[in-house]
A tleap script that builds the chain and sets N, CA, C and O, in Angstrom:
source leaprc.protein.ff14SB
mol = sequence {
  NMET ASN PRO GLU THR LEU GLU LEU LEU VAL
  THR ARG THR MET PRO PHE GLY LYS TYR GLN
  GLY ARG ALA ILE ALA GLU LEU PRO GLY ASP
  TYR LEU ALA TRP PHE ALA ARG LYS GLY PHE
  PRO GLN GLY GLU LEU GLY GLY LEU LEU ALA
  LEU MET HIE GLU ILE ASP HIE ASN GLY LEU
  SER ASP LEU LEU VAL PRO LEU ARG HIE LYS
  HIE GLN SER CARG
}
set mol.1.N position { 0.854 -1.176 0.000 }
set mol.1.CA position { 0.000 0.000 0.000 }
set mol.1.C position { 0.895 1.233 0.000 }
set mol.1.O position { 1.919 1.281 0.681 }
set mol.2.N position { 0.487 2.213 -0.770 }
set mol.2.CA position { 1.258 3.452 -0.834 }
set mol.2.C position { 0.382 4.639 -0.428 }
set mol.2.O position { -0.842 4.518 -0.376 }
set mol.3.N position { 1.002 5.780 -0.142 }
set mol.3.CA position { 0.224 6.947 0.307 }
set mol.3.C position { -0.840 7.401 -0.693 }
set mol.3.O position { -1.898 7.891 -0.300 }
set mol.4.N position { -0.554 7.237 -1.986 }
set mol.4.CA position { -1.529 7.642 -2.997 }
set mol.4.C position { -2.807 6.817 -2.889 }
set mol.4.O position { -3.903 7.332 -3.114 }
set mol.5.N position { -2.671 5.549 -2.550 }
set mol.5.CA position { -3.850 4.696 -2.386 }
set mol.5.C position { -4.694 5.169 -1.210 }
set mol.5.O position { -5.922 5.198 -1.295 }
set mol.6.N position { -4.042 5.537 -0.118 }
set mol.6.CA position { -4.785 6.062 1.035 }
set mol.6.C position { -5.512 7.352 0.673 }
set mol.6.O position { -6.637 7.581 1.119 }
set mol.7.N position { -4.875 8.192 -0.131 }
set mol.7.CA position { -5.528 9.440 -0.547 }
set mol.7.C position { -6.766 9.155 -1.386 }
set mol.7.O position { -7.751 9.891 -1.315 }
set mol.8.N position { -6.717 8.086 -2.182 }
set mol.8.CA position { -7.892 7.734 -2.983 }
set mol.8.C position { -9.094 7.412 -2.103 }
set mol.8.O position { -10.234 7.660 -2.498 }
set mol.9.N position { -8.854 6.865 -0.921 }
set mol.9.CA position { -9.957 6.542 -0.012 }
set mol.9.C position { -10.734 7.782 0.397 }
set mol.9.O position { -11.942 7.706 0.621 }
set mol.10.N position { -10.068 8.916 0.499 }
set mol.10.CA position { -10.758 10.136 0.931 }
set mol.10.C position { -11.203 11.002 -0.244 }
set mol.10.O position { -11.961 11.954 -0.054 }
set mol.11.N position { -10.739 10.682 -1.470 }
set mol.11.CA position { -11.108 11.512 -2.617 }
set mol.11.C position { -12.068 10.826 -3.581 }
set mol.11.O position { -12.845 11.503 -4.254 }
set mol.12.N position { -12.032 9.505 -3.664 }
set mol.12.CA position { -12.934 8.781 -4.561 }
set mol.12.C position { -14.282 8.603 -3.891 }
set mol.12.O position { -14.378 8.382 -2.684 }
set mol.13.N position { -15.310 8.706 -4.701 }
set mol.13.CA position { -16.656 8.543 -4.167 }
set mol.13.C position { -17.284 7.257 -4.691 }
set mol.13.O position { -16.896 6.725 -5.731 }
set mol.14.N position { -18.243 6.789 -3.951 }
set mol.14.CA position { -18.971 5.586 -4.328 }
set mol.14.C position { -19.812 5.925 -5.554 }
set mol.14.O position { -20.618 6.855 -5.512 }
set mol.15.N position { -19.631 5.170 -6.662 }
set mol.15.CA position { -20.317 5.528 -7.908 }
set mol.15.C position { -21.752 5.016 -8.035 }
set mol.15.O position { -22.443 5.368 -8.991 }
set mol.16.N position { -22.210 4.196 -7.095 }
set mol.16.CA position { -23.554 3.630 -7.223 }
set mol.16.C position { -24.092 3.258 -5.848 }
set mol.16.O position { -23.371 3.267 -4.851 }
set mol.17.N position { -25.371 2.935 -5.827 }
set mol.17.CA position { -25.988 2.398 -4.618 }
set mol.17.C position { -26.443 3.440 -3.621 }
set mol.17.O position { -26.485 4.638 -3.901 }
set mol.18.N position { -26.780 2.942 -2.455 }
set mol.18.CA position { -27.336 3.749 -1.364 }
set mol.18.C position { -26.425 4.909 -0.976 }
set mol.18.O position { -26.905 5.977 -0.598 }
set mol.19.N position { -25.116 4.704 -1.069 }
set mol.19.CA position { -24.156 5.725 -0.644 }
set mol.19.C position { -23.458 6.385 -1.826 }
set mol.19.O position { -22.328 6.857 -1.699 }
set mol.20.N position { -24.123 6.418 -2.965 }
set mol.20.CA position { -23.558 7.059 -4.153 }
set mol.20.C position { -23.159 8.493 -3.836 }
set mol.20.O position { -23.932 9.247 -3.245 }
set mol.21.N position { -21.942 8.865 -4.237 }
set mol.21.CA position { -21.451 10.214 -4.024 }
set mol.21.C position { -20.697 10.413 -2.720 }
set mol.21.O position { -20.072 11.456 -2.529 }
set mol.22.N position { -20.740 9.447 -1.824 }
set mol.22.CA position { -20.030 9.551 -0.539 }
set mol.22.C position { -18.607 9.032 -0.710 }
set mol.22.O position { -18.380 8.038 -1.400 }
set mol.23.N position { -17.655 9.707 -0.081 }
set mol.23.CA position { -16.255 9.257 -0.141 }
set mol.23.C position { -16.135 7.848 0.416 }
set mol.23.O position { -16.813 7.493 1.380 }
set mol.24.N position { -15.278 7.054 -0.188 }
set mol.24.CA position { -15.102 5.662 0.251 }
set mol.24.C position { -14.718 5.625 1.737 }
set mol.24.O position { -15.167 4.743 2.468 }
set mol.25.N position { -13.899 6.567 2.179 }
set mol.25.CA position { -13.477 6.599 3.583 }
set mol.25.C position { -14.634 6.902 4.524 }
set mol.25.O position { -14.516 6.686 5.730 }
set mol.26.N position { -15.745 7.397 3.999 }
set mol.26.CA position { -16.892 7.761 4.827 }
set mol.26.C position { -18.003 6.706 4.800 }
set mol.26.O position { -19.061 6.906 5.397 }
set mol.27.N position { -17.772 5.603 4.121 }
set mol.27.CA position { -18.798 4.557 4.064 }
set mol.27.C position { -18.920 3.860 5.412 }
set mol.27.O position { -17.913 3.641 6.085 }
set mol.28.N position { -20.141 3.508 5.817 }
set mol.28.CA position { -20.339 2.831 7.106 }
set mol.28.C position { -19.717 1.430 7.105 }
set mol.28.O position { -19.667 0.756 6.076 }
set mol.29.N position { -19.253 1.017 8.264 }
set mol.29.CA position { -18.627 -0.289 8.420 }
set mol.29.C position { -19.528 -1.441 8.028 }
set mol.29.O position { -19.056 -2.426 7.460 }
set mol.30.N position { -20.834 -1.339 8.322 }
set mol.30.CA position { -21.729 -2.444 7.970 }
set mol.30.C position { -21.893 -2.582 6.457 }
set mol.30.O position { -22.092 -3.688 5.954 }
set mol.31.N position { -21.812 -1.475 5.736 }
set mol.31.CA position { -21.872 -1.508 4.274 }
set mol.31.C position { -20.615 -2.175 3.713 }
set mol.31.O position { -20.696 -2.991 2.795 }
set mol.32.N position { -19.464 -1.826 4.265 }
set mol.32.CA position { -18.207 -2.445 3.847 }
set mol.32.C position { -18.206 -3.934 4.179 }
set mol.32.O position { -17.719 -4.745 3.391 }
set mol.33.N position { -18.744 -4.296 5.336 }
set mol.33.CA position { -18.820 -5.701 5.738 }
set mol.33.C position { -19.751 -6.476 4.810 }
set mol.33.O position { -19.503 -7.648 4.528 }
set mol.34.N position { -20.814 -5.842 4.333 }
set mol.34.CA position { -21.712 -6.491 3.388 }
set mol.34.C position { -20.958 -6.851 2.110 }
set mol.34.O position { -21.085 -7.964 1.600 }
set mol.35.N position { -20.170 -5.903 1.597 }
set mol.35.CA position { -19.359 -6.185 0.410 }
set mol.35.C position { -18.373 -7.322 0.689 }
set mol.35.O position { -18.146 -8.174 -0.169 }
set mol.36.N position { -17.792 -7.331 1.882 }
set mol.36.CA position { -16.837 -8.386 2.231 }
set mol.36.C position { -17.514 -9.762 2.184 }
set mol.36.O position { -16.896 -10.743 1.772 }
set mol.37.N position { -18.761 -9.831 2.598 }
set mol.37.CA position { -19.499 -11.099 2.570 }
set mol.37.C position { -19.953 -11.471 1.169 }
set mol.37.O position { -19.863 -12.634 0.776 }
set mol.38.N position { -20.438 -10.500 0.415 }
set mol.38.CA position { -21.032 -10.755 -0.902 }
set mol.38.C position { -20.007 -10.747 -2.037 }
set mol.38.O position { -20.232 -11.343 -3.090 }
set mol.39.N position { -18.890 -10.073 -1.818 }
set mol.39.CA position { -17.868 -9.953 -2.856 }
set mol.39.C position { -17.699 -8.507 -3.285 }
set mol.39.O position { -18.672 -7.808 -3.570 }
set mol.40.N position { -16.448 -8.071 -3.327 }
set mol.40.CA position { -16.147 -6.710 -3.759 }
set mol.40.C position { -16.210 -6.625 -5.282 }
set mol.40.O position { -15.940 -7.616 -5.961 }
set mol.41.N position { -16.562 -5.460 -5.831 }
set mol.41.CA position { -16.556 -5.295 -7.286 }
set mol.41.C position { -15.141 -5.492 -7.839 }
set mol.41.O position { -14.156 -5.417 -7.104 }
set mol.42.N position { -15.064 -5.739 -9.110 }
set mol.42.CA position { -13.769 -5.875 -9.786 }
set mol.42.C position { -13.086 -4.510 -9.888 }
set mol.42.O position { -13.731 -3.468 -9.772 }
set mol.43.N position { -11.791 -4.537 -10.105 }
set mol.43.CA position { -11.038 -3.331 -10.423 }
set mol.43.C position { -10.664 -2.487 -9.223 }
set mol.43.O position { -10.671 -2.936 -8.077 }
set mol.44.N position { -10.336 -1.236 -9.539 }
set mol.44.CA position { -9.855 -0.300 -8.524 }
set mol.44.C position { -10.876 -0.093 -7.409 }
set mol.44.O position { -10.515 -0.072 -6.233 }
set mol.45.N position { -12.140 0.059 -7.770 }
set mol.45.CA position { -13.177 0.280 -6.759 }
set mol.45.C position { -13.203 -0.855 -5.745 }
set mol.45.O position { -13.248 -0.609 -4.539 }
set mol.46.N position { -13.175 -2.081 -6.216 }
set mol.46.CA position { -13.181 -3.230 -5.320 }
set mol.46.C position { -11.979 -3.241 -4.399 }
set mol.46.O position { -12.095 -3.561 -3.215 }
set mol.47.N position { -10.828 -2.893 -4.945 }
set mol.47.CA position { -9.618 -2.831 -4.124 }
set mol.47.C position { -9.706 -1.765 -3.048 }
set mol.47.O position { -9.274 -1.981 -1.916 }
set mol.48.N position { -10.265 -0.613 -3.401 }
set mol.48.CA position { -10.414 0.460 -2.421 }
set mol.48.C position { -11.428 0.088 -1.344 }
set mol.48.O position { -11.217 0.374 -0.166 }
set mol.49.N position { -12.519 -0.543 -1.742 }
set mol.49.CA position { -13.517 -0.969 -0.755 }
set mol.49.C position { -12.943 -2.026 0.180 }
set mol.49.O position { -13.199 -1.999 1.384 }
set mol.50.N position { -12.171 -2.951 -0.368 }
set mol.50.CA position { -11.555 -3.996 0.465 }
set mol.50.C position { -10.547 -3.379 1.435 }
set mol.50.O position { -10.493 -3.765 2.602 }
set mol.51.N position { -9.760 -2.434 0.963 }
set mol.51.CA position { -8.799 -1.765 1.834 }
set mol.51.C position { -9.522 -1.000 2.938 }
set mol.51.O position { -9.125 -1.071 4.101 }
set mol.52.N position { -10.573 -0.275 2.587 }
set mol.52.CA position { -11.313 0.491 3.589 }
set mol.52.C position { -11.964 -0.450 4.582 }
set mol.52.O position { -12.035 -0.130 5.769 }
set mol.53.N position { -12.437 -1.592 4.137 }
set mol.53.CA position { -13.007 -2.580 5.056 }
set mol.53.C position { -11.958 -3.036 6.062 }
set mol.53.O position { -12.249 -3.117 7.256 }
set mol.54.N position { -10.759 -3.332 5.611 }
set mol.54.CA position { -9.678 -3.761 6.511 }
set mol.54.C position { -9.328 -2.660 7.512 }
set mol.54.O position { -9.137 -2.926 8.699 }
set mol.55.N position { -9.248 -1.434 7.025 }
set mol.55.CA position { -8.934 -0.299 7.907 }
set mol.55.C position { -10.023 -0.145 8.963 }
set mol.55.O position { -9.733 -0.008 10.151 }
set mol.56.N position { -11.287 -0.170 8.518 }
set mol.56.CA position { -12.418 -0.018 9.441 }
set mol.56.C position { -12.488 -1.193 10.419 }
set mol.56.O position { -12.636 -0.994 11.625 }
set mol.57.N position { -12.381 -2.397 9.903 }
set mol.57.CA position { -12.498 -3.608 10.723 }
set mol.57.C position { -11.433 -3.672 11.818 }
set mol.57.O position { -11.682 -4.185 12.909 }
set mol.58.N position { -10.252 -3.148 11.518 }
set mol.58.CA position { -9.149 -3.177 12.478 }
set mol.58.C position { -9.039 -1.905 13.309 }
set mol.58.O position { -8.060 -1.714 14.031 }
set mol.59.N position { -10.043 -1.033 13.209 }
set mol.59.CA position { -10.080 0.173 14.041 }
set mol.59.C position { -9.006 1.191 13.706 }
set mol.59.O position { -8.523 1.904 14.585 }
set mol.60.N position { -8.631 1.261 12.437 }
set mol.60.CA position { -7.541 2.153 12.030 }
set mol.60.C position { -8.024 3.381 11.255 }
set mol.60.O position { -7.223 4.058 10.611 }
set mol.61.N position { -9.304 3.668 11.311 }
set mol.61.CA position { -9.861 4.785 10.533 }
set mol.61.C position { -9.233 6.129 10.877 }
set mol.61.O position { -9.196 7.027 10.037 }
set mol.62.N position { -8.740 6.276 12.103 }
set mol.62.CA position { -8.115 7.545 12.492 }
set mol.62.C position { -6.863 7.845 11.680 }
set mol.62.O position { -6.420 8.993 11.634 }
set mol.63.N position { -6.288 6.838 11.043 }
set mol.63.CA position { -5.118 7.073 10.191 }
set mol.63.C position { -5.452 7.980 9.009 }
set mol.63.O position { -4.567 8.617 8.439 }
set mol.64.N position { -6.717 8.034 8.649 }
set mol.64.CA position { -7.135 8.826 7.494 }
set mol.64.C position { -7.481 10.274 7.852 }
set mol.64.O position { -7.709 11.093 6.961 }
set mol.65.N position { -7.521 10.590 9.133 }
set mol.65.CA position { -7.911 11.945 9.561 }
set mol.65.C position { -7.026 13.025 8.938 }
set mol.65.O position { -7.564 14.004 8.421 }
set mol.66.N position { -5.701 12.898 8.959 }
set mol.66.CA position { -4.880 13.945 8.332 }
set mol.66.C position { -5.169 14.104 6.841 }
set mol.66.O position { -5.131 15.222 6.328 }
set mol.67.N position { -5.451 13.027 6.150 }
set mol.67.CA position { -5.772 13.118 4.718 }
set mol.67.C position { -7.120 13.783 4.509 }
set mol.67.O position { -7.294 14.544 3.557 }
set mol.68.N position { -8.069 13.508 5.379 }
set mol.68.CA position { -9.383 14.176 5.265 }
set mol.68.C position { -9.221 15.670 5.424 }
set mol.68.O position { -9.782 16.447 4.652 }
set mol.69.N position { -8.445 16.081 6.434 }
set mol.69.CA position { -8.225 17.513 6.671 }
set mol.69.C position { -7.510 18.151 5.491 }
set mol.69.O position { -7.839 19.267 5.090 }
set mol.70.N position { -6.550 17.458 4.947 }
set mol.70.CA position { -5.788 17.973 3.798 }
set mol.70.C position { -6.721 18.255 2.620 }
set mol.70.O position { -6.584 19.278 1.949 }
set mol.71.N position { -7.653 17.362 2.372 }
set mol.71.CA position { -8.528 17.513 1.203 }
set mol.71.C position { -9.744 18.382 1.485 }
set mol.71.O position { -10.380 18.857 0.544 }
set mol.72.N position { -10.089 18.606 2.749 }
set mol.72.CA position { -11.175 19.524 3.079 }
set mol.72.C position { -10.726 20.970 2.930 }
set mol.72.O position { -11.535 21.848 2.628 }
set mol.73.N position { -9.447 21.215 3.139 }
set mol.73.CA position { -8.961 22.591 3.087 }
set mol.73.C position { -8.688 23.061 1.666 }
set mol.73.O position { -8.294 24.209 1.464 }
set mol.74.N position { -8.888 22.209 0.692 }
set mol.74.CA position { -8.653 22.599 -0.710 }
set mol.74.C position { -9.860 23.247 -1.305 }
set mol.74.O position { -9.840 23.636 -2.472 }
savepdb mol mol.pdb
quit
């Protein structure tokens, strides 16, 4: 994992579904867990959702706080 991938979590938005338009880093844990059970989409989106699920599941979401602040101030 590289820093650019972490930045994508706070800048990319969910392109479909109930949380369309919400940043991947802001998706609820139960939604991420649902994808983990049912299967993540193919491609970059699936990889980002799987990474965010791991971060959320392991209680590491605070690692993204500095990136959120960085992108909110732009």
